[in-house]
Each structure stands twice: as structure tokens, then as C-alpha cells.
N, C-alpha and C positions, 0 to 999 in steps of 0.2 A: 802556912796552910799545907798540910802533908798530903791530903787526898781530897779531891773535889768530887762533888756528887753529880753536878750537872754539866760541867765543862770537861772535855777530854782532848788529849792530843797535844799538839797537832799530830795527825796521822797522814801518811801518804795516800793520796787518792789518784787513781788512774785517770780521772777526768778533770780534777780540780786543783792538783798540786798539793801543797802542804795545807791540810784542812784542819781548822780548829773546830771541833765538834761541840754541839750544844744538844743536850738530851732533856727535853721538857716533860717527858712522860715516864711512867713506870716501866720496868723491865718486861719485855715481850708483851706489851700492851698494844693491840692492833685490831683492826676490823677485817684483816685478812689473816690467813694462816698458810702462806705460800709454801708449796712443796719444795721449793729450792732455797728457802730462807737460811742464811748462814748463821743465824742466831738460834736455829732450831724451831720447834713448833711454838706457836703463840700460846701463852699460858693464860692470858686475860683477853678474851674476845669481847669487844665492845664497839658500839657505833655511837656512843654518847660522848659529846665534847664536854670537857670540864677542866678546871684549874688543878692539874695534878700536883704542881709544885708552885710555891710562892714566887712570883716574878722577881721580887726584890732579892731573894736569895740567889736566883740564877744570875742576875746582873751583878750581884756582889762578887761572885766567883769570876765573872767576866772581867770585872774591874781589876781583880787580882792579876789576871793574865796580862792586862794592859800595863799595869804598874810595874810588872816584872820584865817587861820588854821581851816577852816570848814571841818569837818570829813565826808568822804564818802567812799564807797567801790569800786565804778565804775563810769566812765563817760559814759553817754548814750546820743547819738545823735538821737533825734526823734522829740521832740517839738510838733507842732500843725498841722502836716500834713505829707507829704512824704519827708523825708530828702534827698533822692537822687536827688530831684529836685534842690538842692542847688549846683551851679556850682563850688563852692569852697570847696566841701566836702573833697577831698584828702588833700588839704592844711590845712584845719581845723583839720583833724586827726593828721597831721604832727605836727602842732603847739601845740596841746594838749599833744601829746606824748613827746614833748621836755620838758614839764613842770612837768609831773607826771609819776610815774611808775605804777600807777593803770591801770587796763585794760580799753580799750575803746570799747564800743559796739555801734552798729547801728541797730535800729529797723526799718525795711522796709517792704513795701508790696511786694517787690520782682519784681516789674514791669520793672525795668531797668537793671536787672541782665544779660540780653542778650547783653547789650551795652558794648563794649570793654573798653571804657574810664571809665565807671562807675565801671566795674570789677576791673580795675587797681586802682582806687581811694579807693573804699570800702574795698579792700583787705588789706589795711593798718590797719584796725580795728582788734582787738583781737577776738571779738565775733560778729557775724552777726545773727540777728533774723528775717528771712523772714517769712511772712505769706503765707499759701497755702490753701485757703478756698474752691476754686472751683475744681472740678474734671473733668469738661468738659466745652465746650464753654457756654452751657446753664446755668449751675450752677454758672460759673464765672460771667456772666453778671447779674444774679439774685442777687448774694451775694455782689459782689464788685462794681457793676455798674461802670465799667471803662470808662475812656475817650474813645471816639468813635473809635479812630484808634488803640487802644490796643486790641490785640487778645490773647486768652487763649494759643494757641499753642506757640507763641513767649515767653510768660511768663514762661510756663511750661518747654520748652526746654532750655530756658535761665537759669533757676534754676538748671536743671540737669547739664548743661555745667559748670556753675560756681561752683557747689558743688565738681566737680572733680579737679578743679585747685586751689581752696581756701585752704590755709594752716592753717587758724585759726579754731575756733570753730563755727560750723554752727548749730544753734538751730532753728528748724522749729516749727511753731505754726499753728494749725487748729482751727478755731472757729466753734463750732457746735451749731446749732439752731434746735429746735424741728420742725419736718415736712418739713425741708428745705434741710438739708444735713446729717441727722442722720439715714437714712434708711440702711438696710442691703446691698442693692444694692450699695449705696454710699460708705459704708465701704469697700466693695469688690474693688471698683475702687480706693479708697485711698490706699489700700494695694498694688495694682499693681503699682501705681505711686511711692510710697515710696521705692520700690525695685530699682528704677532707680536713686534715689538721695542718695548721700553720705553725711549723716548728723551725728552729734554727739548726739543730743538730739531731742526728739519730745514732744512738749507740746500740750496738748489738753485742750481747753477752751470752756466755754459757757458764754454768756454775764452776767457778775457780776454787771456791772453798766448800767444805762438806755441806751438802744441803740438808734440809730438815728430814727428808725421806731418803733412806739408803738405796732405794731402787731407781733413783734418778741418775741418768747418764749424760755426760757432756756430749756436745756435738763435735765431730772431728774438725781439725784445722781446715781441711779441704772443703768440707761442707760449709763451715763458717765463712770461708772466703767466697764461696758461691752465693751464700745468703747476702753477704755484703754487696756483691755485684748486682744482685737482683733488686735489693731494697735501697741501695745507695747509701748505706750506713757505714759507721766506723766500728770495726771489731775491737773489743777491749779485753778479750780473754787472755790476759797475761798470767804468768805463773805466780809471781810474787812481787812485792814492793819493798823498798827500803826507805829508811828515813823516819821511823817511828820516834816519838818523843814523849817523855813523861816528866812532870815536875817533881815526882816523888823520888826521894833520895835512895830509899831502900830498893835494891834491884828486883827482888822477888815481888814486892808489893807493886812496883812499877809495871811489871809484866801483867800481874793480875788486873790492875786498873785498866789496861788496854784491852785484854781479851774479854773483859766483861762486856764490852760493846763492839769490839772489832776483832774477830778471831785472827790468830797469827799462826803461820806454819813454822816448822822448826828452823828454817833458814832465816825467816824474818826475826824470830826471837834471838837467834845467835848473832845476827848482824846488829840488832838493837843493843844487846849486851856488850858486844865488842866495842861499839861506838861510845859506850859509857866508861870504858877503860877500867881495868882492875876488877871487873866482874868475874866471879867464879861460875863460869857458864855451866860446867858439868853439875855443880851443886844445885843450880837453879833448875835444870832439867830433872834432876833426881827429886827435888821437892815437888815439882809439878806432877810428876808421876804418882806421888804419894798423896796428893791433895784430892780429897773426895769431891770437892766442888769443881774440880777441873775435868772436863771431858777431853780425851785425846782420841781423835778420829783418824784412822788411816785412810787417806784419800789421794788418789793420783800418784801413789808411790811414796808419799811422805806424810808425816804426822802434822795435824792441825790441832791447835789448842783453843778451847773456848770454855766459858763457864757453863756447867751443866744445869 
């Protein structure tokens, strides 16, 4: 199997270790179009759950990974958009857990956590990582740009309700952006909200990779430290990660397979290629620059590569 459609990595995760990714939905399919999204703007806005891909095909690729003894720490269902849009999510988690004892995580924007069926399905995961970027209707619309029928109140109260019934690990994440949601007034509102939610960890982030909108600015290290002290969370705004993996033998196609779902900066690509030994690093970068499907964004002083 030269290239897989649904399973990718493992890729290094700042929160989860070496993560084997599962993508059960189409590229950039989501019910949000967050201003900070590292994949760029959402191209398919929808709030309708459906079977985007055949479950047996996804599990077939997962079986390939298991049969080839590819090492990973955790299975993460996230992919290229919002995974709770996948109608077979509960069955997907069941089938994965039949095959491995490693924990299963779902990274979600939290928009469907009010839905009883989604609550039942996603509760099968060991770790759930919902985002909570907005603190009221106005900030919610500005940051997450949700599908028109989605209301902040439903998302907020859905998260509160779910946090009280979920038996696994709930790890919240808030993405902070300068001048948008990092004011003292915003921090006060976040503090009030967090008191209502039963969570195990709180991760605080600022855009490490190029965001969907070019006018988004990161929060300074000092400010992030202050925010961490006020909210009692863990700041995870690291520069870059190492340890990317691909089962694809061709170096160029291996890089493409990763950046399709997980943008990489120049240092990550160079480290990845060097670890494969014998790679012509300069030639790979030259090919990336000529590839019309590859977007190269100058961000924070270095180049980040993702599929356009």
C-alpha cells in the first residue's frame, strides 16, 4: 500500500505524543471556518452528518498499519475538518478499539456535543479534545465563523452538559490571538465559563502555523505566560515538532502525504528527510517550490508548507 487515503502518520503531537491520525471526512469539510485554522479556509461548509467514506475501507487501512507494526502512542480521529460530521464515528471508534489497546482520542470543535447521538458515539473515545475559543456570541462568530444555524449558547451549554456525563479524559483548548480574545475582559469571561465545565486539562495555544487569515497575530510569550497563570492552563505554543513518519517510500510523495493534513515548516521537513537517510533534501525543497498545489507561507520567520 503506497499511499493511504484515511490513515496518516504517525505525526508528533504536542499533547498526545506520536499520533496515528484517522481522517473520516473530506478535505476542509467543517461547520466552522476558524480564522486561525492551519489548513486554511473551509471549502465545504456543512452542518449535516453523513457517511463520507466507507467504514470498512478506513478500517482496512488501519489493519495495514497494525499488520506492519508501525509504532504509535495514540490513535487520533481528526483529519481535515470536523470529525463529528462523520455519521459512523461511534462504529469507527468501536472497530479501532477492537484492534488496539492504545488510547483513542477525538479532536473536535465541540459544535455537536449538545447532540445526544453524538454524545453517545464520542463517549466511546478515551480522550476528547474540544476547542472553546469564543466567550460570547460575538467572539464566537468572529473567531470560529460557524455555519449560520449554529449558536454560541447551544455549543456552550452542550459542552457543559457533556463534561458532566463523560467518563473519559476531557482536554479543553483555547486558541488566543492578539487583539481578538486576549484582553483582560476576555480572560475574566473565560474564567467564569471554565468554572461551569468539568475538564481534566486546559491547553492554551496561539497560532504556531500560518492561520487561515493573514492578519491574525500571535500572542507574545509574556502574555501567554500571564494567561496561563490566570486560567491555570498549559501553554503549548511551541515552535516546531520532530518525529514525523510516513509509510510511503518516495521522499517527495511522503512529504506531500503529510502536509495534505498537517502543515510542516522547513525545519520539520528537513528533519523528517534527514531521518529517512539518503534523501536529496535540496531537490525536495526545489520540487515543493515548483509544485502548484503546494502553498508556501512565510510565517514567524520561516517557511511553512501545506497543500493549497
